[in-house]
N, C-alpha and C positions, 0 to 999 in steps of 0.2 A: 499401726492402726490399719483398720480393714475399710476403711473410708477413703476417698479421695473429692479434693473440691473442681469442679469443673464450672467454667468462666464460659459462657456463654455468648453468641452475636448480639451486642446490645450491653455488654457487661451483668448481665444475668448470672448469678452463681449459685450452682445447684451442687449437692451430696450424693456419693454413688458409692456402691459396692467396688473394692478395685475387683479388675476383671472384667468390669462393664463392657459391653461391646459400644460401638459407637451408632450402630442400627437400632439399640435399646435405646438408647439416649434419644434417637431421632424420634421413636414412638413415644418415649415420654413427652416430647415437646407436643408433638399431634400423630395422629394415625396415618394422615394423609402425606405427612413430612417421612414417616418411614417407609412408606408406598414410593415416593419420590425418590429419595433418597439416591445418589449413587456413587457418594465417596465423601471424605469429611478433611477439613485441616484441623489437625490438631499442633500447636504453635506453631504455626505457619507452613506446617508439613502435611502435602496430599496423601493421607490413606485410604485403604480398601475400607469400607463401610462396617466391615466383620472385623476390625482391628479391636482388640483389648486394649484397656487404660489401667494403670497401674498409678499412675504419678496424677499430681496437680498439674491441671492444664487448660489451657484454651482452644474450645472446639467450636467449629463452624461448619455445619452440616450443607454438605453443596447438593445442590438439584441442577437438571436439565437447563435452566433458568440461570445458572451460574456460568459463565467462560471458562471457567476450573471445569465446571461438571461437564459440560459438554464435550470440552477434551477428553476426559475419560470415558464417557459414552463412545466416542466417536474412536479411539484409541482402542476399546475392548470390542469392536464390532472390526477392526480390520483383524484382530484373533480370529473372530468367527469366518471372515473370508478368507484368513490364512488355512484355516483348517479345512473347511469347504476345499480350495487350490488342491491340496495334499489328500485329501479323499478322492478327488477327480485325475491328479496326476502327480502320483507319488515321487517320481522322478525330479518334481523342480525342487529347485533349493530355494530355501528365505533368504533374505535380505533383511530390511527395516518396514515396519509398518506404523507410522507414529499419525497422529492427531493433525491436521492443518487449522486454518482458521478456519474453513468450510468445510468440514468433513475429516476426510483420512483417504492413506493411500497404502498400498504395499507392493514391494516392489521384488521381484520374483524371479529366477533365475531360469528360465525354459528354452531346448534350443529352437523350437516351432514357436512361432508370432503366435498369441489368444487372438482368437477370431470371436465373431459379435454371438456366433452360435452358443461358443464357450461360454462368453460371458452370462447368457442365459442360463447356462447349467449352473453356472458358479451362484446364482442369484437362488435357484432352485435347490441346491445343497445347501447354501448357506440358511434356506427357511427352514429346511430339515431341522438344521444343529438346533436354531430358535426354538423351535417347537420341542425340539428334546429337553430345555432350557436346564443345560449345564452350568453346574455353578463354577465361577474362576476360583481356584485354590491356589493359593501362593506357597510355593517350597523353596525354602534356602539349601544351597549346598556351599560347598568347599569350593575355591577356583578350579583346583585338579579336577575333582570330579563332575564338575561344569564342562571342561575340557574333555574329558573321556567322554562322556556323554554323547557330546553334540560331535565328536568325530567318529564315535560308534554309529550316529544318525547318520553323518556323509553330510554336514551342515556345513560346508567351506567359511561361508558367511558370518555366521554365528560364532566358530571358532576363533574368525582374526576380530572379532568385536571381545571375546572374551581375553583372547592374547593381549590385547592393546589395555587392558585392565591391569592395576598393580597384584604383586603376591597377596596381599591381604584384603583386598575387593570384596566387599559385597554381594553373591551372585543368587541372583534369585529367578525360578521361572514359573510361570503360571499354566494350569492344566486345566484344559475344560473337556471334559469325555477323553476320550482316546488322544487328543491333543494336547502338547504342551510346547510350548514358547519361550527362549531368554526372554526376561521382560524385566523393568525394574516399578514396572504398575504405577499408580493402581489400577484398578478394575470395578466394575459396575458388580451388584452380587452374583448374578445369570445371566446365559445368554438370553431368556426369556424375557427379558427388560426391555430387549428391542422390538418395538412394534412394528415399523416401518424402515425399510433401507432401499437402497437404490445403486448401483455400479452406472458411474456416469462419464466415465471415460479411459480411454487406455493412453499409454505414453510412452516414452523410452526415456532412461533415466541412467547415467552412468554411476554406477558403486561409488558410492561416498562423495558422490558429485564431482570425481577425477575424470578427466576426459582420456587419461590414459588406460582407464581400470574399464571392466567390460561393461557393456549396455545392458543394463535389466529391461525386464517389462514392468511398467508402472500402473497397476491397476486402480483408480479413484470410485471415491464414493463417499455416499452420505446416508446417516439416518438419523431416526427419532424415537423419541420413547409416546408417540401418537401418530394414527395414519394421517388427520387432516394437516399434519406441520409437513409431511412429504409433499402432500398434493399442494399446499402452498408454496413449499420450494420449487417445485416442479414450475409450477405456475409463473413464478419469477424468472426460473432458467429460460423459459421460454421467451420471454419478454428480455431477457439479458438478449439473448442471440439476436432480436428483433435489431437491438440496440448496440449492438457490434462495434466499437467504433474501423475496424478493418472494413466489414460491408459498407457500413455506411460511408466510411473515407474514400471510398470506390466511387460508388453511387451518388457522394456529391460531389465528385472532383476534387479531394480536397488534400490527399497525400498519398503516395506511393511508395512499395518497397521492392527493391529489382533484385532478381538473382547476381548480378554484381557486384551488390552490395547489400549483403542480408545483416540487418541491424541497424542501417544508414538510411532513413527515410529523408525521401523527396517530396517538400512542399509545392503543390500547385498552384495557380495564382490565387483562387480563392481561399487556399490553405493558408497564404502568405496574406490575406486578410485578416483573418483570424490570430496569426501570429501577431502582425503589425500592431493590430487592436489591444492585445494585450500589454506589448512589450511599450508603445504609447503610453498605457494608462499605468504602467510600473514606472516610468520615465518621471512623468511629471508628479505622481504621487510620492516618489522617493524625493523629489526635487523641493518638494513642499516642507520635506522633514530633515533637510538639510543634510540629504546624502549626495556624495560627490561620484560622477561616473568615472569608470578606468576602464581600461582595454587591456590584457597581457597576453601574449606569446601561448600559440598551444604547444611547442617544441620547446624544453628548457633541459639545458645541461643534468647530466644523470646524478652528480653529486649534488645541483640541490635537493633532489628528491631524496637522497640516503639523509641529509641533514634536518628535513622535515617529519623524517621517519617514515614517510609512504613505503620507501624502499622495502622495511624489515617486514613492516605490517601489511602493505596493500600490493607489492611487486605481481604476485600473481592476476591482479586484474588492469594491469599496465601493458603500453603497447613502447616498444623499443625502435629505436634508428641509430644510425650512425652518421655523423657529418665530421669531416676533415678530420675522418679516423678518428674522433672522439665520441662517446656515448651519451646519447641523448633519450630522451623521455617524453612521451605525449601525456600530455598534462591529462590526469583522473580528476584532479581538483583544481579550484581555482586560487586556495588559498595562499601556498608559497608564492606565486606571482602578487598577490595584493600585499605580501610579506616587505617582498622586494620593494615594491613601493613606497611602501611606510618608509624603508630603509635610503629612499633618495636625499631623504632631508632630515636635518636636526629637529627635535620637535620639543616644545616646550608645553607645562601644566596647562597654561593657556589655550593651548590648541586643541586641547583634547576635550572632548571626544572627537576622532575624526572616522567619517562614516565613508567608507569608499564601497559602492556597487560597481557590481559589474555581471552583463549578460555574458556569461563565457562558456565557451564552447569545450566540452570536456569530452573524453575519447575512454570506456573501460571495458575492457576484456569480459564479453558474457558468451557464455557458453550457447552453441547454437539450438541447444534443445530448449531454453529457456526464453529465446528472443521471442515476443509478442507484440506486434503492430507498433504502436508510440508508446505501448507502458513497459517493454523492454528493450532498450536499443542498446548501441553500441558507440554511439554518438548523439549527445544531446546537448541544449541547451539550459544552465543552471542560473538562474535569477540571485546570483549570490551578493552578498554584499561581508565586508568585514569591516567592524568596528574595533578601535583601539581605543581604550580607556583607561584612565585611573583606577586603581580600584573601590577608591570611594563612588566611583562614579556606575557601579555594576548594575545595583538594582534599577535603578531609573531608565539606564539603557534598554535592560531585557524588559521592563512594563513597557518603555517605548515600542519595541518589536512585537511583543505580543497586541498592542493595541493595534499597530499598523497590520498583522496578520488578520486580525477580527474586523479591520473594518475590508480588507481584501474580499475576505470568506463572505461577508455579508452582503457586499456588492454582487455577488456571483449570487446570493441566493442559497449558502451549503450551512447546513450545521456542522458541527465538530467536535472532536472529544479530544483530550490532551493527556498523553504521557510522558511519565520523567523519565527518560532511560539512563541507567547508571553504570558502572566502570564495567568493562568486559574484561575478561579473562587475556586479551589480546591487545594491550593497552601500555601507555609509558607515562613516567612519572609516579610523585610518591603519593601513599595513601594520605597524608594532608591535604597537598594542592587537591586531589580528588574531593576528599570531604568538604573542605572550602567551596572547592565548584558546586558541587552538589546542592550543597547547603545554600547559596546564595540563590539558586533557579527556585529551589524550595520557596524561602520566602517572596522570590518575585510572584511567585503563581498563589501563595497565599495573601500577599497584600492585594494582588486582585478578587481575591474570593472565587479564583477559578478552581474546580474541582479536577483533580487528574490522577491517573494511575500510576504506579511505581512498575518499568519495565525494567526488571533485574537485568544487569549485564548488557544491555543493547544501547550502551552509550558509544559514541567514536573512539576511535584507540588514543585519541589526545583530551578528551574530555567530555563530561556527562552533558545532554541534551533534553529539550523540550521536544515532541514531536506532536504537531498537529495530523488527525484523521480527519478529512472529510466525511460528510455522511451523504451518497448521493440521492436521486430518486429511487432507487430499489432499496435502499437501505444499506447498500454495500459501503465500505468506510476505505479510503485511500490514504497514505500517507502522504502527505505533499510538504508542508513547512515543517522545519526545524530551526531551532536558536542552540548551537552549540556553545559552550563558554569554554574557555583554553587559555590556563596557564603554560602549557607545557609548550606550543610555537616559539611565543616570545621569547620562551628561557633558550629553546632552542637555536634561535637566530640573534641572540642577544640582542633584542629590541629595547630601546632606552626613553624615557624623555626626561628632560630638566624640571625638577622640582619645584616650590617656592622657595626650598630651602638654598637652591642654587647645587643640587647633588643629582645624581643619576639614579632614576628608580625605573624598576620595569612594570611596563603596560600590561594590560591583561586584554583580550582578544576575542571577541564575540565571530562567531561563523554563522551565517544564517541564510535560509531561501525561504519565500513564500510561494511561488508557482511551486518550487522545489526544481521537476525539471518543465519544460516549456512547453517540450513534447506531448511528455505526459499530460501536462495538464488539459493542454488541446483533446487528448482522448479521452480524461474525464469527461471536459465539457460535450463533445459527441454522445456519449453515453447517458451522460445525467440528463442531456435534453432532448435525445433520441436522433439527433439531427435536427430539428426544428427549435433553432436557435433563437433568443427572446431577440427582437429589432434592433438594439444594439449589438449586439453581437453577430448578427446575421450579414454573411460575405456578400450576399445579394438582399436587398430589402424589398426590392419591391421589381416586379417588370410589368413592362406595358405591353398588352396584346393587341395589337389593330384586328377589328374583324375582317378586314379583307384589304385586299394594295392599295383601294382607294384611300385608306385612313392612316397612310404610312405617314406621308407629310405631316400631318397632325403628331401621329404617334411620338415622332422622330423631336416635334417642337417640346412635348411633355416631358420626352428624357432627359431632354438640353435645360429644363429648367427646373428640373428634381437634382439634376448633377450640379448644377449651378449653385444649389442650396445645400450640396453636401451630402446629397442623397445617394447610398448605392443602389445603381438601377441598371436594370439592361433592356433592351428591345427583342421581342420575338420577331424577328425578321421574315420568317418560313411561311410557304405559302400555302397553310395548313387552315383545317376548321377551327374556328374559336375553341369547340368544346375538347378537341384534342392538347389546344394550348395551355390550356386551364387544367388538364389533366397533368398533364408535362409540369407545370409548375409545382402543382400540386403535390406531386413525385418527388419534386427538387427541396420541396419544405419553404417555400419560400413563405413569409411572413405577407408578402401583398401580392395581388396580379390587380393592375388596374387596368379595364377593357375600353377601347375606345372606339366609336362608330360615328354615324352620322351625327346622332344627336350629340354624343361629347363633344365633338367637334364644333357644333353649332351654339354650344352653350360654355364653352370653354370650361371643361369638366372632365371628372374621370368616373368610371365607374369602379367602385371599389368591393374586389372581393380579399376577405381576411382569411388568412389559413384556417382556425378554429373558428368561423364563424359563418363563413361560407359569403353571399352577398349579402353587403351591407347597406346598398344604395350608393347615389350620385355627390361627388364633392366637387369643389370648386378647387383647382392645382394647389391653391394657395394653402387653402384650409386643411388639403394633404398633407402640406409640409409641415403645417404647424403640429398635428397629431403625431407626426414620427419625430421631431422636434422635441415634444413634450414626453414621447418613451425613449430618447437618448441622452436625455439632459446630465441625468446622471452620470453617464460613462463617459462625457466630453467637457 
């Protein structure tokens, strides 16, 4: 037959002649779609929009509006950057250039460091390549031919990538103009589709992320199909710089990181107020829901980590030490400690579920190049919990955790989206148990009516997981909460409970966090609120500002009354003009400034300035206290 049946998104079926291209199908749907199409999914596999079809299939046309479409667009732009670099600096060796969550990068091996002026030259050359509107053309070659070509052009990193592939591997290159790069694709139709771009930063990166390999130079960039989209992005990035938690953390005296401990944050008194507010809230809400809090050691015998599977699957991220000539490991995760706690006693089916919560400090070996304030550290506190249950309790327990996560994030005003992450390549356990665990998570999400996206291969090594991605005030997403369903650890540690039949049975285990890392959650809060925390979260809720020295006695009385009412208050005792004190308090982003002078002292009031509104007039001390309490009640 010369006809094939194509099923489009939404279930619409159309008939086309064999050999029809995906771009022709896009044009048949709408002229606008054919102009905006960057790639297409054919039976779930992303392909070049110029690909031909010869069999019945399902087709989804991708544009820049689709996440997968954006990745194709950004990856194509990384090839344009590589072409520009090779034109300007032919001696440079190419490594890899993938799309990332927002934009792209390419790693280059060059003896000299790229300068700011050279990045500008690369941008100009990229603009020329885009104006030349080269088509992206795929070429499939045998493995030996690919190796010969890459060795001839002296591209050692590409040679290494091909050598790591099996003998019968499918090797493809993409050519645009005179430039050709090893790549699986797909790519956009031509360079001219890129209407706006910007190279954003330069960093060092070890080849293949291994600190024993050579340090390469990584150039980051972003691109869009329309110029206004780039303008909007750059405006957002400028706002993000102002909100950078590292900058605000220093200005607001919340935390610091020192050369003596890179990746190990120090929390200052005001930062500890935030910390304690979060952990106190966490404890209160978990107690309500039947969790028991535990504490497990930071260092445990190496054999435990072999038994748990961390030695085999996570060793490169762990720290080790010796005690009495025996090998120990610093815990990167809290779960083995929680398991040992479960094993301290025998359990009946009547005891289950058992919910053990722990604010546990963990240490993970992160490369120095990826450390970033509170967002990527080597020591952090996970708000962990491990739930041990019967198989019949799985769905209810997962739903209970989902409800708790939802409650927490709404308290902080966060929207979020959900991903279901499936079995990774580096994992343990049978296909049957993984399928059972994944299905249980899916059923719980569907019962809640919660939309979710499948994130293939990103589960934990011991089980699939539900990940919660917070959306902040700039539209950025942060992965925080997670629910992991685990059939493996109970098996490896021989966990049991006595069932109603009097026989031993194997429990199932949930690993879950809500904040994720408390340090990282604080960093997210700092940037989300730009340091201007709502009253209930502000380390200092009000500052009393006496107009002159003679008003100090009354100011002290106001401060004492507020402290007695549980309000976090400071007194500015400096001999400075009131205008200076107000400006200083505003710079510290304090919610309230309470100005006291002769009139206030005589009337037993305070003049209130609100961070967002300015002067709102006089109030009695009691009235002000009630206002604060009404704003903090949901958190207390």
